[in-house]
Phi, psi and omega in degrees: 000131180286164179297325178296317179294321179296316180298320180295324179302314183279312186288328185262344182263106184299319181298318179294317178300317179299317179297318179295313180296319178299321179296317178299312183295323177297317179293324178297328180279343183257332189225160172290160182305319184284351189263010174214161180225184183298326178298319178297318179298312182299317180296317180293323181280344183071036182238145178301133184299321180294327177293320177295315180294332177292326178279324181224098187295345181219152181300321183298324177294320180293314180296317179302313182291324179294318178295318178299317178300322182285322188267338185308316181297340182264002188244025177278114184297121181297155177224066181276347186101352180246101185297327179297311180294317182294318181295315179298320180296318180293318178295320180295320178296318178296314180298319181297318179292317179297327182279346181294122182296343177271355182237301187309305182299327181283324174296318178299320180294320178296315180299324180298333182273351181300323186293340181243009184222099183296324180295317178295317180301316180294319180292320180295318179298316184286319190261337184246298188296305186297312179300318180292320178294321180297317179295315180295317181297319179296322179292322178293321177298318178298319179296325175296314181298329181272003177076022182258340176238148178301146180269355182262011181264154174274118188292325178295318177295321180298318179297316178299317181300315186285312187267344181299327182296324179289319177295324179299314180291324177298312187284326186249351178061039186277352181184174182290152175248104186207182182294328179296319176297316180302315180295320181294315179297318179298317179298310182294319182296313183286341174297330179259327185268336185282159176282129178306145185306325183292340181255348186289000000 
């Protein structure tokens, strides 16, 4: 089987991709990032290792996509019309995922490899960072249009301000990632970004 055919087997076959991703997530819940490799994933998924490598040339790319596949359904920014409620809910969902021992430590390990792997850095920017930032920015723009956020703020800076604290705790482990943090960050952020009640 050629490498093109192998790649098509994994990339184009939804069932195979699900088996591979399920295998990755199962290993992430059982082992540290350093304690498994692509061969372990292939054996658990019942897929030829070369076919897996054709779809994901490195373990970090495979783990990144499997984690993204698992968390994406939980990361849809709510649009109830109440930016305070929606922001807290999104922050709480992010904190919950980051705190998950089957997700957080492995995401942190993948991010650590970005600095020495240009291919991983480009993939993370394209598939993880940019889509999530775009969704958050769009929600903030809507809140501005609805008169809930100040119009004189830089939205990119605002997104960094709000979500950066959770990434900081994920990467450095400086404190808990929980619902209390989400509520606190939402309160502090909107104290500066929100339109004062008298003007709302």
